[in-house]
N, C-alpha and C positions, 0 to 999 in steps of 0.2 A: 370935193367930188364926192357922192355916197354911192357906196357900192350895196347893193340890198342884197339881203340873204334870203333866200327861198326856203320853204320848211324842208328840211330832210328827215324823212322818216323811214324807219326800217320796215320791213314788211310784216312784222310781227304786230297783232293786234292790240297788244299791251301798250304800244306806243301810239295807236291809231288816235286817241284823245287828246294827244299833246298839241296845244294850240302852237301856231308858227310865230315866228316874233313879228312885231309891229313893223311895216316897212316905213322908212322915211321917204316921204315923196319928195323929187325932185324935178319939177317939169321941165326946168331950162337946162338941165343934164343931159348932154346926149348919151352918157354913160360911158363906162369903160371900155375903151378900145385898144385892142391888142393887134399889131402889126408885124411883120418881119423885122422892121426897122427897130422896133421897140422890144421883140421879144428875146433877140439873139443874147448868148453869153458875153458878148464883148460889146454890147450896145453903149453908147456914151449918152450924157444927158442925166440930168439929176430927176426931173418930172416927168418922165416919160409912163406909158400905160403899164410896162412890167414892173416898173418899181411898186405900183399899186395893186397890182394882181397877185403876188405873191403874199402879201397882208391879207388880201381879200380872202385866199384860199386858206391861210394858215387860220381866218377867224371861222371859217364854214367847219375847217376840221374840228376846230374846239367846240362848234355847236353840235357836230354830229356827235362828238364824246359825250356831250353833256345829254343828247336826246336818248343815247342809247343806254348810257349807264354800264352795267356790268355786262350786258348782252355782246355777244362776238357773232354777229351774222356773216357769213362769206361775201354775201352780195347787198347791198342796200339800194333801196329806189331813192333816185334823187331827181333833180328837175326834169330831165329828159333820160328817160332809160334806167338802167342800173349800172351801179359801181362795184367794183371790188373792195371790200373794206380795207384789203390791204393796199391798195393803191394810194388811201390818206395816209394810213401808217408810213408808206414809201416817202411820200413826200415829206411828213414829219422827219423821218430819218435823214434824207438827202438833203433839206433845207432846216438843220437845227437851230440855225440862227434866228428863225422867226418863230422859235417856240423855246424862250429862253427859262421858262419855268418846268419845261418837261424834264424828264429823267435822262442822266447824261447818256449820250450815245458815242459809240467810236466814229471818229470823222472818217467819212467814207475816203477812200484811197489814201488814209494815214495810218500811223501806227495803231494797231489794233484790229482792223479792219479784216477781216478773215479772208472775205471775197478778194480783196486787194492783194493779200499775201498769197493766197492760192494760184491767182492769175499770175504773178510774178514768178513763184515757183515753177509753173507749168512753162512759162516763157523759158527759164533757165533749161529746165530738162528737154525740152524739145528743141533747142538750140544746139544743145549737147550731140543731136543728133541730125543736126542741120535740117531740122524741120520749122517752118515758121507758124507761129500762132495769129490767128484774124479772131478777134472778139466781136460779137455782134449781138446787142442787148436789146430787145423788144420793148418798146415804149407803151405806158399804160394809156387808157381812156383819158384819164385826167391832164395828161400831158398833151393829148390830140384834140379832146373836145371840152375846153375848161367851162365853157358856158353851160354845160350839161349839169355843172356842180354850182357855180356861182352865177349872179347876175352880170354878164360880161358880152360885150359886143365884140365879135373877131372880125379883123378884118379880112378881106379876101387875100392878101398876101401874108397871112398868119404862117409863122415857121414853127410853130409848136412852143410850149413853154414847159420846160424842165432844166432849169438853172442848175440843182443839183446833179442831175444826171450828166449833163454837160460838163460840169466840173470834173466828176469822176471820170469820163472818158479822157478830159484832158490830161489826167493824173496818168492813165493807162498809156497815153501817147507819149507822155514824158518818159515813162519807164520803158520806151521803146516796143509797144505793144500796138500790133496793127489793130485799127478800130473800124468798123463800118457804121456810120452814125445813120440810123434809119429816121430820126425823128424830121429832120427838114423834108425829105422827100415823102413821106407818110403825111404830112402836114399839109403839103402841097396836093395831095391827091384825096384828102381825108373826105371830102364830101361834107355839107353842112349836117349838124345833129337831127335836123329834121328831113332829111334826105332819106328816101328808102334804104332798106338795109343794104341792097345790092350796091349801092353807090359809097358806103363808108368802109374804112380800111379796119374797124374794129367792131366787134358784135356788141349790139346795145343791151344784150341779157347776159352776157357772159365777158370774162376777162381776155379770151383770147382774139386773135385776128380773126376778119371775115376772110370769106374765099377772094375778094378784092384784095385784101391786104396781103393774104398769104402770096398771091401771084404776083404783086409788086415786089416783096420780099425777095422772091425767087429771082425775079429780073436783075435785080439790084444786085443780088450777092453773085449772080453769074457772071455780069460784067466785072464785079471785083476779082472773081477768079481768073477771068480771061486777061486782067490786066498784068498777071505775073507774067515776066519773060520767059521763065521756063515751062509754062503751060502750052500745050499743044491741043489743037481740037481733034478730039479722037476721031476715028474713021467709024461712020455710023454702024453700030451693031444691028443685025437684024430686028431686033425688038424696039429700035428707037428710030430706024430708018424713015419710016411712015408715021412716027407718032403725031396725034392731034388731039386737039381739045375738044372736049363734047360737053357743051352747056346743058346743065340739067336743073329743074326746080324740084326741091326736094324738102320735107318737113325734117328738120334736124332736131332731135331731142337730146337728152341726157345721155352721156356715157361715162365710163370710168375717167375721172379727172376732168371733165369739162362738163360738170352740172351746172346748170342755167339758172338763174336767179329763182328762188323760192316762189311757188304757186305758178309758174309758168310752164306751159305744156311745150310740145314741139313748134319751133319757129320756121316760118318759110325761110329758105335760102336757095340762092343760085350758085352753084358750084360747077367747076369745070373739071370733069374727070380727063385724065391722061390716058390715053389707050393706044395700043399699037395697032399693026395692020390687021391682027386678028379680032379688035375690038374690045381686047380685055386689057386691064389696066397694066402699065408698063412695068418693068423691074425697078423695084425702088432703090437697090442698094447694090453697089459692087465692091467687094472687099478687096480687089485688085488695084482701085483707083487711087491716084496720088493724094489725092484730097479726103479727108475725114471729117465729116459733119457730125458732130456733138451736140443734140439736142435733148428738148424736154416735150411736154405734151403739145407744144407749138409746131413740133415736127410729125406727130403721130394724129393729131386733129384732122378729121376728114380721110384718114385712111382707110376705113372701112368702104368708102366710097370711090376710092381710087383717085382721089384729088387733094392728097396731102402734099405737103411742102418738100419732101425729097424728090417725090415724082415731077413736080413742077421745075424743081431746079434741074433735074435730070432730063426735061423736055427743053430747056433754055440752052443748056450746055451741049444737048446732044448724047448725051450718055450720065449715067447714074454716078454718084460719088459713094464713098465707103460710109454708111450711115450706122451711127449709134445712138440711140434715142432711149431715154429713160423718163416715160411720162410719171410724174409725182414723186419721182424719187431726188429730184433737185439737182441740180448743174454737177455736183461731184460724182454722181453715180454713172454718169456717162463716161466722165473721165477715167474713174476707176475701171470700168468696164474695158476701155482700152488698155490700161495698163496690165490688166490681167491676160492680155493676148500674148502667146508667145512670138516674139519678134515683130510685136504689133505695130512698128514704126517703120519696117523693111518696106522701101520703096515709096514712103510717104514724104511729100514735101510740104504739105500744109494742113494744119488742123484748125478748123473753124468751129469755136465753142460758143453757142448760141444758147441763151437763156431769157427768161422773162425777168424783167427788171425786179420785181418783188423778191426774186432771191437774195439781193442784195443784202438784205437786213436780216436773212436769217443764217445765224454761224453755223448751224448744224449740217446745213446744206452744204457747206465748203469744207468740212472735215473729213479726213480719208475714212472710207467704210471699212 
């Protein structure tokens, strides 16, 4: 079976003249097909598609590194759309066994992994106060749209491809840390890479989730919160009694911590603003809520439009949760902000720590500030 690598060029003109690798034609080969049965972390069989997809992505990562040389762009133009450069570094970090010649890395979820240690320490601190920790990690575009990066046919029952991330989540579960795995449901609703942006769960020009992905994440997390036996649906406060979603087509441009790929101007998006009876965006946070949401830029994107993740979560629950978001500061920044509160855990039952999977490989983002 031949997996054909397509040209992976940085937007910088310096690399524009680099010729693509000569493809190896294989007219009889239908191509690599990845489906739900072959992509799961516990899939059985020795010659399934997932066995080939990992090495194919690893080869593409190596090709990418050779072509970029010493340049370190944030976003790279790939087969379809753009991919955050850190997505490829994260794949290398989480799947180190595919890169035997790479620099040694701390095994995710093992000794020396600052992220895992920080999550376990937080679990213990919260447990001492009778508060539960729930971890929600946002997958990358590479996990959801591998055919944007390598020449691969994805089946309709594709469940996402992130074996390293799944292993990390499994280690968290073994450590008795509750985990909400967004990858399978996001893969089921992903829309194809050729679909309009309104049908995709991630942005094609930026590492964040699309309005569709944001709304899906809010519904999934609301269901998870409601599954707690202690949780009671609140009486609808006036600001949420008649909350509704208002669809709006906008041109979304670069903002702080959400800069799109280089050379791209404002992009068309369809957002859903969450408004109250007065037509204004509803309240996004309630410090008295028993639920705390620790977030990053995934929680603040689209906030200027009143269409952000905390507001969609409030819409699904019928009331806002207590939100602490630190865009650009890394996961530990929001945790540190909670720690600085006087009696910050009083009345709390659940702390939801959300972050982008890229954060796993940045040690400084997990160290006390």
